[in-house]
C-alpha positions as CSV (number, residue, x, y, z in Angstrom):
1,M,54.2,116.2,114.1
2,T,57.8,115.8,114.9
3,D,60.8,115.7,112.6
4,L,60.4,111.9,112.2
5,D,57.1,112.5,110.3
6,M,56.1,108.9,110.5
7,P,54.3,106.5,112.8
8,V,56.3,105.4,115.9
9,L,54.6,102.8,118.0
10,D,55.5,101.5,121.4
11,N,53.8,98.1,121.4
12,H,53.8,97.4,125.2
13,L,54.0,99.8,128.1
14,H,52.1,100.6,131.2
15,I,50.7,104.0,132.4
16,D,49.8,104.4,136.1
17,P,47.8,107.6,136.5
18,D,47.6,107.3,140.3
19,N,51.0,106.2,141.5
20,G,53.4,106.7,138.5
21,R,54.3,109.4,136.1
22,G,51.1,108.9,134.1
23,I,50.4,111.3,131.3
24,E,53.8,113.0,131.9
25,A,55.5,109.8,130.6
26,V,53.2,110.0,127.5
27,Q,54.3,113.6,126.9
28,D,57.9,112.5,127.0
29,F,57.2,109.8,124.4
30,A,55.4,112.3,122.2
31,R,58.0,115.0,122.4
32,L,60.7,112.6,121.1
33,G,58.5,111.6,118.2
34,G,56.3,108.8,119.5
35,T,52.9,108.7,117.9
36,H,51.1,105.5,118.9
37,L,50.9,103.4,122.0
38,L,49.5,100.0,123.0
39,V,48.9,100.4,126.7
40,V,48.6,97.2,128.7
41,N,46.7,97.2,132.0
42,K,48.9,97.0,135.0
43,P,48.6,93.8,137.1
44,S,45.4,93.9,139.0
45,W,47.0,94.0,142.5
46,H,49.0,97.1,141.4
47,L,45.7,98.9,141.1
48,G,44.4,97.7,144.4
49,V,42.2,94.9,143.1
50,E,42.4,91.5,144.7
51,P,39.8,89.6,142.6
52,E,37.3,87.1,143.9
53,V,35.3,86.8,140.7
54,G,35.8,87.7,137.1
55,E,33.8,90.9,137.3
56,D,36.3,92.3,139.8
57,F,38.7,92.8,136.9
58,R,36.4,95.3,135.4
59,A,37.7,98.1,137.6
60,V,41.2,97.5,136.3
61,F,40.1,97.6,132.7
62,E,38.0,100.7,133.1
63,R,40.8,102.6,134.8
64,T,43.1,101.5,132.0
65,I,40.7,102.7,129.3
66,E,40.4,106.1,131.0
67,V,44.1,106.7,131.0
68,V,44.4,105.5,127.4
69,D,41.8,108.0,126.3
70,R,43.9,110.8,128.0
71,A,47.0,109.5,126.3
72,S,45.3,109.6,122.9
73,E,44.8,113.3,123.4
74,V,48.6,113.8,123.9
75,V,50.1,111.8,121.0
76,D,49.8,112.8,117.3
77,G,48.4,109.3,116.6
78,T,46.4,107.1,118.9
79,A,46.7,105.0,122.0
80,W,44.9,101.7,122.3
81,P,44.2,99.5,125.3
82,V,45.4,95.9,125.6
83,L,43.4,94.2,128.4
84,G,43.9,90.9,130.2
85,V,45.1,89.1,133.3
86,H,48.8,89.1,134.3
87,P,50.1,85.5,134.5
88,G,51.9,86.3,137.8
89,L,48.5,86.5,139.4
90,V,48.4,82.7,139.6
91,T,51.2,82.8,142.2
92,R,49.6,85.5,144.2
93,L,46.3,83.5,144.3
94,V,47.9,80.1,145.1
95,D,50.8,81.1,147.4
96,D,49.4,84.2,149.1
97,R,45.6,83.6,149.1
98,G,45.4,79.8,149.3
99,F,43.7,79.1,146.0
100,A,43.9,75.7,144.5
101,P,45.6,76.0,141.0
102,E,42.4,74.9,139.3
103,D,40.4,77.6,141.2
104,A,43.0,80.2,140.3
105,R,42.8,79.1,136.6
106,D,39.0,79.5,136.7
107,L,39.2,83.0,138.2
108,M,41.8,84.1,135.7
109,Q,39.8,82.7,132.7
110,A,36.8,84.6,134.0
111,G,38.9,87.8,134.0
112,I,39.9,87.1,130.4
113,D,36.2,86.7,129.5
114,V,35.5,90.2,130.8
115,A,38.5,91.6,128.9
116,A,37.2,90.0,125.7
117,E,33.9,91.9,126.2
118,Y,35.8,95.1,125.8
119,V,37.5,93.9,122.7
120,A,34.1,92.8,121.2
121,D,32.7,96.2,122.0
122,G,35.6,98.0,120.3
123,A,36.9,99.5,123.6
124,A,40.2,97.5,123.4
125,V,42.2,96.0,120.5
126,A,43.9,93.0,122.0
127,L,44.0,90.6,125.0
128,K,46.9,89.8,127.3
129,S,47.8,86.5,128.9
130,G,50.8,84.2,129.3
131,R,52.4,82.0,131.9
132,P,55.0,82.6,134.7
133,H,58.6,83.3,133.6
134,Y,59.9,81.8,136.9
135,D,59.8,78.3,138.3
136,V,56.4,77.0,139.5
137,S,54.8,73.7,140.4
138,E,53.6,71.4,137.6
139,A,50.0,72.1,138.7
140,V,50.5,75.9,138.5
141,W,52.2,75.5,135.1
142,D,49.3,73.4,133.8
143,A,46.8,75.9,135.1
144,S,48.7,78.8,133.5
145,N,48.8,77.0,130.1
146,D,45.0,76.4,130.4
147,V,44.5,80.2,130.9
148,M,46.7,81.0,127.9
149,R,44.8,78.5,125.7
150,H,41.5,79.9,126.9
151,T,42.7,83.4,125.9
152,F,43.6,82.2,122.4
153,A,40.0,80.9,122.1
154,R,38.7,84.3,123.2
155,G,41.0,86.1,120.9
156,A,39.7,83.9,118.0
157,D,36.1,84.7,119.0
158,A,36.8,88.4,119.2
159,D,39.1,88.4,116.1
160,C,41.9,90.0,118.0
161,A,45.6,89.5,118.8
162,V,46.9,88.2,122.1
163,Q,50.0,89.6,123.8
164,L,51.9,87.0,125.9
165,H,54.0,87.5,129.0
166,T,56.1,84.3,129.2
167,E,59.5,82.9,129.9
168,A,62.4,84.0,127.7
169,S,62.6,81.9,124.6
170,E,63.6,82.0,120.9
171,E,61.4,79.0,120.0
172,M,57.7,78.9,120.9
173,T,56.2,76.7,118.1
174,A,54.1,74.7,120.5
175,V,52.4,77.9,121.8
176,A,51.8,79.1,118.3
177,E,50.2,75.7,117.5
178,W,47.9,76.0,120.5
179,A,46.7,79.3,119.2
180,E,46.1,77.9,115.7
181,A,44.2,75.0,117.2
182,A,41.9,77.6,118.9
183,G,41.4,79.4,115.6
184,L,43.8,82.2,116.2
185,P,46.5,82.6,113.5
186,R,50.0,82.4,115.0
187,H,51.1,85.8,113.7
188,R,48.4,87.3,115.9
189,V,50.2,85.9,119.0
190,V,52.7,88.5,120.2
191,K,55.5,87.6,122.6
192,H,56.2,90.7,124.7
193,Y,59.8,91.3,126.0
194,A,61.2,89.3,123.1
195,G,64.7,89.1,121.7
196,G,65.3,89.8,118.0
197,R,64.7,86.3,116.9
198,L,61.6,84.1,117.6
199,V,60.1,81.1,116.0
200,G,56.3,80.9,116.3
201,P,54.6,84.1,117.6
202,T,55.4,87.6,116.4
203,P,58.2,89.1,118.6
204,S,57.7,92.4,120.4
205,V,61.3,93.3,120.7
206,M,62.7,95.1,123.7
207,S,64.2,98.3,122.3
208,E,67.8,97.6,123.0
209,K,70.2,98.1,120.1
210,E,71.5,94.5,120.0
211,R,68.1,93.0,119.9
212,L,66.9,95.5,117.3
213,T,69.8,94.8,115.1
214,V,69.0,91.1,115.0
215,A,65.3,91.8,114.3
216,A,66.1,94.3,111.6
217,E,68.5,92.0,109.8
218,S,66.1,89.0,110.1
219,G,63.7,90.5,107.5
220,E,60.9,89.1,109.6
221,P,57.9,90.9,111.1
222,F,58.5,92.4,114.5
223,L,57.3,95.2,116.8
224,M,59.2,97.4,119.2
225,E,58.4,98.0,122.9
226,T,59.8,99.4,126.2
227,D,57.7,97.6,128.8
228,F,57.8,100.9,130.7
229,V,56.3,100.0,134.1
230,D,55.6,103.5,135.4
231,D,56.4,102.4,139.0
232,P,57.9,105.1,141.3
233,D,59.5,102.3,143.4
234,R,61.3,101.0,140.3
235,P,62.4,104.2,138.5
236,G,65.1,102.5,136.4
237,A,63.3,99.3,135.7
238,V,63.1,98.2,132.1
239,L,63.1,101.0,129.5
240,G,61.8,104.6,129.6
241,P,59.1,106.1,127.5
242,K,61.6,108.0,125.3
243,T,63.3,104.9,124.2
244,V,61.3,103.8,121.1
245,P,61.5,107.1,119.3
246,R,65.2,107.4,120.1
247,R,65.8,103.9,118.7
248,V,63.8,104.6,115.6
249,R,66.1,107.5,114.9
250,W,69.1,105.3,115.5
251,M,67.7,102.6,113.2
252,L,67.2,105.2,110.4
253,E,70.7,106.4,110.8
254,E,72.0,102.8,110.5
255,G,70.0,102.4,107.3
256,Y,67.3,100.1,108.7
257,D,64.5,102.0,107.0
258,D,62.7,98.8,105.8
259,A,62.8,97.4,109.4
260,V,61.3,100.6,110.8
261,E,58.5,100.4,108.3
262,R,58.0,96.8,109.3
263,A,57.9,97.5,113.0
264,H,55.7,100.6,112.9
265,V,53.4,100.2,109.9
266,T,53.2,96.7,108.3
267,T,53.4,94.5,111.4
268,P,50.8,96.5,113.5
269,G,48.5,96.2,110.5
270,R,49.1,92.5,110.1
271,V,48.8,91.7,113.8
272,Y,46.2,94.1,115.1
273,G,44.5,95.4,112.0
274,L,45.7,98.9,113.0
275,D,46.5,101.6,110.4
276,T,49.2,103.7,112.1
277,V,49.5,105.9,109.0
278,A,45.8,106.8,108.7
279,T,45.6,107.4,112.5
280,L,48.5,109.9,112.6
281,D,46.0,112.8,112.6
282,G,44.4,111.4,115.7
283,D,41.2,110.2,114.1
């Protein structure tokens, strides 16, 4: 246990055991006071998988679960996998491999179905989906939204949260309504890489002081993340694994104790059903 003596959760990061820093990054997180991780599988093509059918994603998910198990041995708390299909895959399929948007949609939905099996079996705690954050054709946009809605339905079936990778926005009521129409409560939809203010889903706030100040002072549920990419070709990209525990210290110094409790205890419980206090001993 570190001097923080409390749960410190990074809600969204990646660990690449083959090409990146891997467990060394987790050790940095733990040394600074980090205790819990939600580790999202890297995009399938980053792990050398160019899927033809849904089952091809299984290798990506298995590799992610393996490294998450190792991460759990390092932190004082627990690491959990979040599995799904990166929305950028649609562009790779359509532009690079010649898929029709509808065929890309079907393949990505099949990958989500496989990810949902792991959640149903207890091997993962949430699903990941979304839509491109860059300009795409109307057909690709529609296909991506279909994949996202399909993921909401699978999340409802598995009784789990869904993390979203989407365009930047402070207002996503329509997306939250799609989730509710599929049977998934809107608070169980998490927008990763969020600012400090968001209408609709639960924001997973990038751990920059300005964004965190807005989130802390909002009084609303939120999570904290780095989106650490663990890519040796992009060493300065996004935020490093030490950032969340450092920002927690800063928030406590600024008097945001209630916000820290919200981000690391109450919101993880509300969104994922995770007890970050009870799991501090690693059980």
